[in-house]
C-alpha positions in Angstrom: 364.5 55.8 48.0 364.5 58.5 50.6 361.4 59.3 52.7 359.5 62.4 51.5 358.7 63.6 55.0 360.1 63.3 58.4 358.7 62.4 61.8 358.6 59.9 64.6 359.4 56.3 64.2 360.8 56.7 60.6 364.4 57.0 61.7 366.5 54.4 63.3 369.3 56.8 64.4 370.1 60.5 64.1 373.3 62.5 64.7 374.8 65.7 63.4 376.8 63.6 61.0 374.1 61.3 59.5 370.6 59.9 59.6 369.9 56.3 59.4 366.3 55.6 58.3 364.3 52.8 59.8 363.4 49.7 57.7 360.5 49.6 55.3 357.6 50.2 55.8 358.5 52.3 58.9 360.8 54.7 57.1 357.8 55.9 55.0 355.4 56.2 58.0 356.4 59.5 59.5 354.5 61.1 62.4 352.1 59.9 65.0 350.2 56.7 64.1 346.5 56.8 63.5 345.6 56.4 67.1 342.1 57.8 66.7 341.4 55.4 63.9 342.5 52.5 66.0 340.3 53.5 68.9 337.4 54.0 66.4 337.9 50.6 64.9 337.8 49.1 68.4 334.5 50.9 69.2 333.1 49.7 65.8 334.0 46.1 66.5 332.4 46.3 70.0 329.3 47.9 68.6 328.9 45.2 65.9 329.5 42.6 68.6 326.5 44.0 70.6 324.3 44.3 67.5 325.3 40.9 66.2 326.7 40.2 62.7 323.8 37.9 61.9 321.3 40.6 62.7 323.2 43.0 60.5 323.3 40.5 57.7 319.5 39.7 58.0 318.6 43.4 58.1 320.8 44.3 55.1 319.3 41.4 53.1 315.7 42.6 53.9 316.7 46.1 52.9 318.1 44.8 49.6 314.9 42.9 48.9 312.9 46.0 49.6 315.1 48.1 47.3 315.0 45.5 44.6 311.2 45.3 44.7 310.8 49.1 44.6 313.3 49.7 41.8 312.0 46.8 39.8 308.6 48.4 39.9 309.8 51.6 38.2 309.2 51.8 34.5 312.3 52.4 32.5 314.6 51.2 35.3 316.6 48.1 34.6 318.5 46.3 37.4 321.9 45.0 36.5 323.1 41.9 38.3 320.3 40.1 40.0 322.1 37.2 41.6 320.1 35.4 44.3 323.0 35.6 46.8 324.6 39.0 46.9 325.6 41.8 49.2 323.3 44.8 49.8 324.2 46.6 46.6 321.9 47.3 43.7 323.1 48.5 40.3 320.8 49.9 37.7 320.3 52.0 34.6 317.6 54.5 33.8 316.4 54.2 30.2 317.5 57.2 28.1 319.6 58.8 30.8 323.4 58.4 31.3 324.2 57.1 34.7 326.4 60.2 35.4 323.4 62.4 34.9 321.3 60.2 37.2 324.1 60.5 39.8 324.3 64.2 39.5 320.5 64.7 40.0 320.4 62.2 42.9 323.4 64.1 44.5 321.4 67.3 44.3 318.6 65.5 46.1 321.0 64.5 48.9 321.1 60.9 47.8 324.6 59.3 47.6 325.2 56.7 44.9 328.2 55.7 42.8 328.2 55.9 39.0 330.5 54.5 36.3 332.0 51.2 35.4 333.0 50.4 39.0 336.3 48.9 37.8 334.3 46.1 36.1 334.6 46.9 32.4 334.4 43.3 31.3 331.1 42.9 33.2 329.7 46.1 31.8 330.6 44.9 28.3 328.8 41.6 29.1 325.6 43.5 30.0 326.0 45.9 27.2 326.1 49.0 29.3 328.8 51.7 29.5 328.1 52.4 33.1 325.6 51.9 35.9 324.3 53.7 39.0 325.1 51.8 42.2 323.3 52.2 45.5 324.9 50.5 48.5 322.9 49.8 51.7 324.2 49.0 55.2 322.6 48.4 58.5 322.4 52.1 59.2 320.2 52.7 56.2 316.4 52.6 56.4 313.4 51.9 54.1 313.0 55.7 54.0 316.4 55.9 52.4 315.3 53.5 49.7 312.1 55.5 49.3 314.1 58.6 48.8 316.2 56.9 46.2 313.0 55.9 44.3 311.7 59.4 44.6 315.0 60.7 43.2 314.8 58.4 40.3 311.3 59.6 39.5 312.6 63.1 39.6 315.4 62.1 37.1 312.8 60.7 34.8 310.6 63.8 35.1 313.5 66.1 34.2 314.6 64.0 31.2 311.1 63.5 30.0 310.6 67.3 30.1 313.8 67.7 28.0 312.6 65.3 25.2 
């Protein structure tokens, strides 16, 4: 298979008579390598080293517990997947509202979530839901972000209550 584009390091030899492409994978990696990405990865590793991975894990666990408590207290919201040991991700459904509609309204409120089956159709089938809304939290999120999510869900419920 011939490369679809040309650039540095994807050729082994070039002359007016012929071109010999480099070995795979290099023959398909034309152009300048992602130097900025490499530098950024190094900076991220250094930053996480200063913050401490244990501190990140503890904070994310506390944020997940806060989000779980807040979302569990919302009438008509059902959490999906409540394992004791899990990453800082919470999936849920809002009664009577398709997850894609929830996601659209939250997006309009500036709240980023994922919606759909999340490449886990067997699990969705197990829980009897076609899709969920998924909020992911990391060490850069705050309790205010969780509170904004809760407010956004309340707005979803108001909008859909007004439509019924």
